[in-house]
SETOR-999615 format. One line per 10 residues: their letters; for each residue x, y, z of N, C-alpha, C. Coordinates in pm, whole numbers. Layout:
REM residues N
A	X Y Z X Y Z X Y Z  ...
//
This chain:
REM residues 268
MRKIFILTLL	-1397 1336 394 -1440 1385 234 -1523 1494 249  -1621 1495 341 -1760 1579 334 -1711 1730 342  -1607 1759 436 -1532 1881 472 -1457 1911 376  -1352 1837 332 -1275 1883 232 -1330 1930 129  -1429 1852 109 -1554 1914 -33 -1582 2014 -20  -1620 2079 113 -1682 2192 123 -1572 2325 82  -1457 2302 109 -1370 2446 67 -1363 2399 -93  -1366 2288 -126 -1376 2298 -316 -1483 2351 -354  -1597 2303 -310 -1711 2348 -377 -1752 2519 -348  -1701 2548 -255 -1742 2706 -187 -1653 2840 -300
IQISGMNTHG	-1531 2739 -367 -1466 2836 -448 -1586 2871 -571  -1662 2752 -631 -1710 2743 -733 -1841 2839 -712  -1873 2850 -594 -2020 2916 -574 -2021 3073 -607  -1893 3123 -566 -1878 3262 -574 -1888 3296 -731  -1860 3214 -823 -1847 3241 -974 -1983 3198 -1025  -2049 3165 -979 -2207 3071 -1028 -2266 3164 -1125  -2291 3148 -1263 -2388 3213 -1325 -2524 3166 -1355  -2602 3228 -1370 -2750 3163 -1352 -2789 3155 -1515  -2690 3214 -1586 -2770 3254 -1760 -2914 3272 -1788  -2996 3289 -1664 -3121 3365 -1674 -3219 3252 -1676
QVPVKAETVQ	-3150 3125 -1704 -3277 3021 -1707 -3353 2996 -1630  -3502 2994 -1649 -3601 2992 -1538 -3668 2872 -1558  -3691 2826 -1442 -3750 2684 -1453 -3928 2689 -1549  -3954 2580 -1547 -4110 2543 -1606 -4193 2496 -1486  -4136 2457 -1380 -4181 2409 -1261 -4082 2416 -1140  -4108 2455 -1041 -4038 2446 -898 -4141 2480 -784  -4145 2388 -735 -4204 2359 -599 -4161 2261 -497  -4213 2265 -372 -4154 2192 -276 -4287 2087 -232  -4262 1935 -232 -4369 1890 -200 -4310 1780 -63  -4407 1735 15 -4380 1655 126 -4382 1505 113
LNGIGLYYEI	-4232 1459 140 -4212 1323 80 -4146 1264 212  -4175 1178 225 -4076 1108 380 -4078 1181 471  -4161 1256 527 -4157 1327 663 -4062 1460 587  -4056 1494 490 -3985 1627 488 -4026 1708 379  -3993 1834 350 -4057 1907 241 -3912 1914 159  -3968 1835 36 -3823 1845 -60 -3868 1912 -205  -3768 1983 -216 -3758 2109 -325 -3698 2077 -465  -3766 2075 -560 -3700 2061 -685 -3736 2154 -801  -3686 2122 -919 -3680 2234 -1032 -3692 2146 -1156  -3792 2223 -1200 -3780 2125 -1372 -3751 2204 -1468
YGQGEPLLLL	-3660 2181 -1583 -3632 2275 -1683 -3665 2184 -1809  -3703 2225 -1935 -3682 2203 -2089 -3753 2057 -2102  -3766 1990 -2173 -3843 1892 -2212 -3790 1766 -2263  -3842 1647 -2262 -3765 1525 -2343 -3718 1406 -2217  -3638 1346 -2237 -3572 1202 -2170 -3579 1296 -2033  -3622 1230 -1912 -3597 1316 -1785 -3435 1299 -1733  -3369 1369 -1712 -3227 1426 -1631 -3234 1452 -1509  -3191 1377 -1425 -3174 1397 -1253 -3020 1471 -1238  -3049 1593 -1177 -2926 1631 -1141 -2918 1631 -969  -2789 1574 -944 -2800 1580 -763 -2651 1638 -741
HGWTQSSQSW	-2674 1749 -659 -2537 1822 -600 -2463 1748 -495  -2357 1837 -475 -2235 1803 -397 -2328 1874 -202  -2248 1784 -133 -2255 1864 13 -2240 2003 4  -2327 2058 88 -2326 2224 113 -2373 2297 -17  -2407 2213 -142 -2466 2291 -254 -2607 2304 -230  -2667 2315 -375 -2803 2303 -362 -2820 2287 -535  -2960 2280 -586 -2962 2279 -715 -2927 2382 -797  -2928 2511 -779 -2883 2654 -803 -2726 2603 -831  -2639 2484 -778 -2492 2509 -835 -2494 2425 -964  -2605 2380 -1022 -2584 2348 -1148 -2637 2439 -1253
KEHIPDYARR	-2652 2541 -1216 -2750 2639 -1288 -2673 2699 -1419  -2532 2669 -1420 -2448 2720 -1552 -2444 2614 -1656  -2508 2497 -1583 -2481 2349 -1690 -2642 2313 -1716  -2752 2353 -1645 -2878 2340 -1679 -2904 2403 -1825  -2883 2498 -1873 -2925 2517 -2037 -2888 2444 -2111  -2753 2421 -2125 -2708 2308 -2201 -2778 2186 -2216  -2817 2127 -2094 -2874 1991 -2075 -3001 2003 -2125  -3072 2124 -2065 -3206 2169 -2129 -3251 2153 -2263  -3146 2185 -2351 -3187 2183 -2498 -3245 2001 -2529  -3165 1921 -2461 -3184 1767 -2494 -3285 1679 -2411
FQVIAVDLRG	-3289 1723 -2263 -3325 1653 -2149 -3468 1775 -2074  -3539 1697 -2027 -3622 1717 -1912 -3535 1721 -1811  -3470 1859 -1751 -3380 1828 -1612 -3458 1851 -1473  -3439 1760 -1402 -3475 1782 -1271 -3383 1794 -1187  -3373 1909 -1120 -3278 1966 -1050 -3305 1951 -875  -3271 1879 -791 -3347 1840 -645 -3234 1936 -555  -3299 1968 -435 -3226 2013 -366 -3221 1895 -254  -3120 1849 -217 -3105 1724 -142 -3175 1731 42  -3177 1624 95 -3254 1636 251 -3107 1747 307  -3179 1846 388 -3098 1914 431 -3036 2038 336
HGNTSPLTAD	-3067 2053 214 -2986 2145 130 -3092 2260 95  -3042 2378 40 -3115 2478 -18 -3281 2496 51  -3351 2478 -27 -3508 2513 17 -3570 2381 90  -3504 2243 80 -3551 2130 143 -3527 2156 272  -3603 2063 357 -3591 2100 529 -3468 2062 560  -3466 2106 677 -3275 2107 726 -3255 1974 778  -3170 1939 834 -3092 1791 846 -3148 1763 973  -3198 1627 1001 -3248 1613 1159 -3128 1468 1190  -3126 1469 1291 -3055 1330 1388 -3072 1237 1298  -3152 1180 1248 -3177 1045 1177 -3140 1051 1078
FSIRKAAEDV	-3050 1183 970 -2982 1165 868 -2898 1054 826  -2913 985 713 -2848 893 669 -2838 924 502  -2765 883 447 -2734 845 322 -2871 765 222  -2887 637 325 -2993 588 250 -3134 656 271  -3125 735 337 -3282 823 345 -3268 950 273  -3154 965 224 -3169 1077 106 -3211 1051 8  -3111 893 -28 -3127 799 -123 -3328 788 -173  -3388 768 -47 -3515 706 -38 -3578 850 -113  -3514 929 -58 -3626 1065 -77 -3617 1108 -247  -3510 1080 -293 -3514 1112 -458 -3608 989 -501
HALLNHLKQK	-3574 880 -455 -3679 776 -523 -3824 812 -500  -3874 867 -388 -4008 919 -345 -4033 1038 -455  -3928 1127 -487 -3964 1196 -581 -4011 1152 -725  -3915 1072 -787 -3919 1004 -879 -4078 952 -918  -4120 865 -812 -4239 814 -821 -4357 913 -784  -4301 1047 -708 -4426 1130 -728 -4416 1217 -879  -4353 1227 -938 -4337 1283 -1051 -4368 1144 -1183  -4362 1053 -1130 -4402 960 -1229 -4296 946 -1348  -4169 958 -1303 -4053 954 -1385 -3956 878 -1348  -3974 742 -1453 -3879 621 -1447 -3885 539 -1522
PVKAIGLSYG	-3775 463 -1598 -3646 511 -1539 -3587 640 -1612  -3517 704 -1549 -3422 816 -1573 -3302 788 -1604  -3241 938 -1644 -3075 943 -1627 -3081 1013 -1529  -2937 1016 -1493 -2882 1111 -1384 -2737 1143 -1383  -2710 1230 -1323 -2583 1300 -1288 -2566 1351 -1137  -2455 1276 -1042 -2420 1316 -919 -2274 1346 -924  -2268 1469 -852 -2138 1492 -815 -2126 1492 -634  -1994 1406 -643 -1961 1405 -486 -2071 1336 -437  -2125 1391 -324 -2231 1356 -257 -2370 1317 -316  -2373 1369 -407 -2492 1361 -502 -2440 1207 -578
GIILLQLAAT	-2323 1188 -640 -2264 1088 -685 -2275 964 -618  -2286 975 -469 -2287 864 -367 -2426 834 -337  -2509 925 -340 -2653 898 -331 -2731 775 -466  -2636 874 -582 -2672 805 -719 -2613 662 -676  -2520 597 -631 -2484 489 -664 -2582 396 -568  -2590 470 -446 -2704 413 -341 -2826 383 -429  -2881 485 -500 -3028 416 -554 -3019 349 -654  -2876 347 -729 -2878 249 -870 -2875 117 -800  -2810 101 -655 -2764 -47 -630 -2932 -78 -568  -2963 -9 -504 -3111 -31 -448 -3203 -53 -545
YPQLIDAMVT	-3247 -3 -630 -3330 -7 -752 -3270 -18 -900  -3230 -131 -903 -3143 -114 -1041 -3216 -91 -1167  -3376 -104 -1163 -3449 -60 -1279 -3488 90 -1273  -3420 144 -1172 -3479 307 -1161 -3387 401 -1241  -3262 380 -1301 -3202 453 -1366 -3129 379 -1469  -3159 449 -1599 -3089 370 -1716 -2938 390 -1766  -2890 520 -1745 -2815 598 -1756 -2728 654 -1662  -2645 669 -1609 -2560 770 -1502 -2422 794 -1502  -2408 938 -1448 -2278 979 -1454 -2272 1007 -1305  -2131 957 -1231 -2068 1000 -1109 -1937 1072 -1119
IGAAYNYSGK	-1927 1176 -1062 -1805 1267 -1040 -1765 1252 -926  -1644 1217 -863 -1582 1188 -749 -1657 1125 -611  -1719 1018 -659 -1825 962 -584 -1766 847 -524  -1771 830 -391 -1726 731 -304 -1838 608 -274  -1776 466 -260 -1896 403 -201 -1882 328 -69  -1762 349 -17 -1723 316 92 -1629 379 196  -1720 480 248 -1678 585 329 -1773 622 471  -1697 644 580 -1785 702 670 -1726 833 732  -1804 954 756 -1779 1073 833 -1669 1038 952  -1770 956 1028 -1718 941 1150 -1556 877 1163
DNQTQHAAIS	-1501 842 1052 -1386 780 1017 -1265 868 1060  -1316 970 1018 -1251 1102 1001 -1273 1244 1075  -1284 1199 1190 -1322 1279 1310 -1202 1414 1338  -1105 1379 1296 -981 1505 1328 -980 1583 1212  -1003 1540 1100 -1018 1595 972 -1126 1693 988  -1268 1657 1030 -1359 1731 1035 -1362 1822 1119  -1321 1818 1249 -1292 1932 1362 -1196 2044 1320  -1109 1986 1238 -1039 2098 1179 -1107 2194 1086  -1195 2149 1024 -1296 2212 927 -1416 2257 990  -1436 2292 1111 -1580 2339 1162 -1651 2441 1138
FENLPSELVD	-1801 2480 1181 -1868 2566 1104 -1795 2714 1199  -1744 2690 1279 -1676 2803 1350 -1541 2857 1290  -1496 2750 1222 -1345 2811 1181 -1398 2852 1023  -1479 2846 948 -1539 2893 811 -1504 3047 823  -1433 3118 687 -1456 3246 681 -1591 3323 664  -1605 3448 713 -1736 3493 728 -1778 3489 544  -1687 3518 475 -1729 3524 332 -1796 3409 276  -1735 3284 322 -1807 3138 258 -1917 3149 347  -1925 3182 475 -2076 3172 557 -2173 3258 498  -2150 3379 439 -2239 3453 352 -2276 3363 238
QLKGLHHHGM	-2210 3292 158 -2213 3235 37 -2305 3134 54  -2283 3058 188 -2389 2965 211 -2522 3018 266  -2532 3121 310 -2659 3182 311 -2765 3189 202  -2703 3220 92 -2715 3229 -27 -2802 3125 -72  -2745 3015 -50 -2783 2884 -100 -2907 2800 -17  -2903 2815 117 -2976 2744 229 -3059 2844 275  -3197 2818 264 -3308 2920 286 -3369 2898 419  -3311 2812 505 -3362 2784 631 -3296 2840 749  -3197 2922 758 -3132 3002 842 -3013 2922 887  -2946 2988 967 -2810 2917 1020 -2839 2796 1113
AQIKALFDPG	-2921 2760 1131 -2956 2629 1195 -2930 2542 1082  -2986 2568 1011 -2962 2460 839 -2843 2452 831  -2757 2573 826 -2629 2534 772 -2507 2498 833  -2517 2509 1004 -2469 2458 1092 -2520 2292 1100  -2599 2250 1083 -2669 2121 1084 -2562 2032 967  -2544 2087 868 -2445 2051 751 -2323 2013 795  -2265 2104 918 -2150 2070 956 -2121 1957 1095  -2227 1934 1149 -2244 1831 1241 -2139 1713 1199  -2008 1691 1305 -1965 1583 1262 -2066 1451 1312  -2135 1490 1374 -2228 1368 1459 -2284 1264 1377
IDYEIRLSSQ	-2312 1342 1239 -2446 1289 1127 -2370 1148 1078  -2472 1057 1021 -2456 952 980 -2423 957 843  -2302 1022 798 -2246 1051 669 -2179 925 634  -2275 816 573 -2183 683 569 -2224 655 455  -2158 568 365 -2193 458 252 -2118 354 269  -2171 228 272 -2105 111 255 -2167 -4 163  -2111 43 21 -2148 -62 -77 -2047 -173 -114  -2084 -289 -95 -2034 -413 -123 -1979 -412 -265  -1883 -481 -330 -1865 -532 -467 -1990 -599 -542  -2075 -692 -431 -2203 -753 -476 -2307 -658 -484
DLQRIQAKTL	-2313 -542 -390 -2394 -417 -407 -2382 -360 -561  -2249 -327 -601 -2219 -276 -710 -2252 -342 -825  -2211 -469 -817 -2246 -542 -913 -2425 -571 -968  -2480 -518 -878 -2652 -494 -901 -2685 -424 -991  -2601 -297 -1015 -2612 -152 -1083 -2632 -220 -1213  -2762 -199 -1281 -2773 -210 -1443 -2773 -107 -1526  -2769 32 -1467 -2745 135 -1540 -2612 161 -1603  -2586 204 -1743 -2485 209 -1828 -2464 341 -1730  -2291 323 -1675 -2238 430 -1589 -2102 481 -1667  -2097 628 -1650 -1968 702 -1672 -1930 732 -1560
VISGDNDQVA	-1809 701 -1484 -1746 718 -1381 -1620 828 -1419  -1651 932 -1352 -1559 1038 -1365 -1485 1087 -1253  -1341 1115 -1234 -1209 1133 -1162 -1116 1242 -1191  -1111 1349 -1112 -1020 1405 -1188 -887 1339 -1107  -784 1364 -1212 -649 1275 -1184 -574 1307 -1032  -619 1415 -983 -560 1482 -869 -682 1507 -772  -787 1438 -773 -886 1410 -660 -850 1362 -524  -813 1494 -437 -789 1455 -321 -880 1410 -191  -1015 1398 -265 -1124 1370 -179 -1164 1236 -173  -1214 1180 -326 -1260 1044 -329 -1123 984 -362
MVHTAFKLHQ	-1050 1029 -407 -903 953 -500 -963 901 -619  -852 897 -705 -862 837 -843 -890 676 -826  -801 620 -719 -825 462 -738 -980 421 -705  -1025 477 -633 -1201 479 -604 -1262 469 -749  -1227 563 -846 -1309 564 -983 -1254 399 -1048  -1151 385 -1049 -1075 280 -1117 -1158 135 -1036  -1204 162 -881 -1238 25 -835 -1398 67 -897  -1490 147 -917 -1601 138 -927 -1631 103 -1083  -1529 152 -1160 -1525 88 -1312 -1517 -22 -1325  -1427 -94 -1256 -1406 -249 -1219 -1504 -292 -1221
VIPHSHLWVI	-1570 -285 -1104 -1709 -383 -1047 -1826 -335 -1100  -1863 -216 -1132 -2021 -180 -1211 -1973 -259 -1335  -2131 -338 -1387 -2121 -405 -1515 -2109 -310 -1622  -2169 -211 -1650 -2203 -170 -1782 -2096 -34 -1739  -1984 -15 -1730 -1925 112 -1690 -1806 163 -1784  -1795 294 -1802 -1685 339 -1859 -1616 447 -1761  -1503 482 -1800 -1411 558 -1708 -1348 663 -1750  -1368 771 -1729 -1325 937 -1746 -1231 974 -1672  -1073 926 -1683 -984 1029 -1570 -940 1161 -1682  -978 1266 -1552 -946 1400 -1675 -814 1447 -1582
PNAGHTPIYG	-725 1471 -1712 -603 1521 -1650 -616 1660 -1575  -514 1668 -1491 -492 1789 -1412 -585 1847 -1402  -669 1785 -1295 -780 1802 -1240 -830 1766 -1095  -897 1782 -995 -936 1798 -862 -1071 1729 -859  -1107 1751 -764 -1248 1694 -751 -1379 1725 -795  -1377 1850 -851 -1510 1880 -913 -1456 1928 -1038  -1423 1838 -1143 -1362 1869 -1297 -1492 1880 -1377  -1564 2010 -1320 -1708 2014 -1421 -1714 2181 -1440  -1653 2247 -1382 -1643 2419 -1403 -1534 2453 -1455  -1567 2593 -1475 -1451 2688 -1491 -1400 2609 -1659
EQKEDFIQVT	-1288 2596 -1714 -1228 2563 -1837 -1277 2433 -1868  -1286 2348 -1791 -1326 2195 -1789 -1468 2172 -1812  -1587 2295 -1781 -1700 2266 -1809 -1749 2214 -1946  -1652 2315 -2084 -1736 2243 -2226 -1691 2115 -2229  -1574 2067 -2195 -1565 1884 -2196 -1668 1853 -2109  -1664 1881 -2046 -1791 1793 -1910 -1932 1778 -2025  -1949 1911 -2039 -2085 1916 -2089 -2108 1820 -2203  -2003 1825 -2296 -2019 1766 -2423 -2012 1602 -2434  -1939 1557 -2355 -1866 1422 -2300 -2005 1351 -2258  -2063 1423 -2133 -2162 1353 -2057 -2308 1370 -2121
TKFLSDSQ	-2360 1478 -2245 -2446 1492 -2299 -2429 1375 -2411  -2340 1352 -2489 -2318 1252 -2584 -2359 1099 -2507  -2275 1085 -2376 -2265 974 -2331 -2412 913 -2269  -2507 1014 -2224 -2657 1004 -2186 -2752 1012 -2315  -2718 1048 -2423 -2775 1055 -2526 -2776 921 -2626  -2648 861 -2591 -2627 767 -2672 -2704 647 -2593  -2716 677 -2459 -2780 548 -2398 -2942 519 -2391  -2981 468 -2482 -3075 426 -2520 -3165 314 -2470
//
């Protein structure tokens, strides 16, 4: 999942438009033993945005102006990404989720609404299952709940850092600001990229949830979205026709913004 998604998202990086949006706040705070970077835009109810693997908070730039009209947007560089500290050998999904929990405590922002794309959606599921009162409404896109990167070593070896085209490496350099070691760490097949949420874990989620999947998602697979919708108590399902793993960009962006803004706004 991690390495296939990299090829999908890098297509989006090259065409990203920042729309000139300027954060009202941007800083790195020391939490959980790392420097965690975040940006805040707009005013209103807090809306947390969690990006995909090898992306950063900048990957939401073309969505932020729309969301900032209604919400106070909190865009985070997750552990190992962007301006946040590079990955270390003790990485885990749970640690990355605890980083976000610590940030929300630091900002005194809870409960929040949240959107998570792929890896960001995985972290969102972990957060909502661990802290049911933390999130009152959320959207997941292409998120898995039972996955281990180490189960897919053959796939990972085929898409290693050394095999990436130079133009994609240059794009990654534009997102991750701690040098090549930070980027290479994201491709380390030995890191603990794993989530194991049981049905009982998912049933603890209290947030009103919109589960989104492209009907041609070859990464998380559409049946995963159906399972999440079946088990999460207050969930809704949106399967987007003729769409892949990241149906939030390009010609699909307008519908994505409209549907998710209405869903989150109606979740009072």
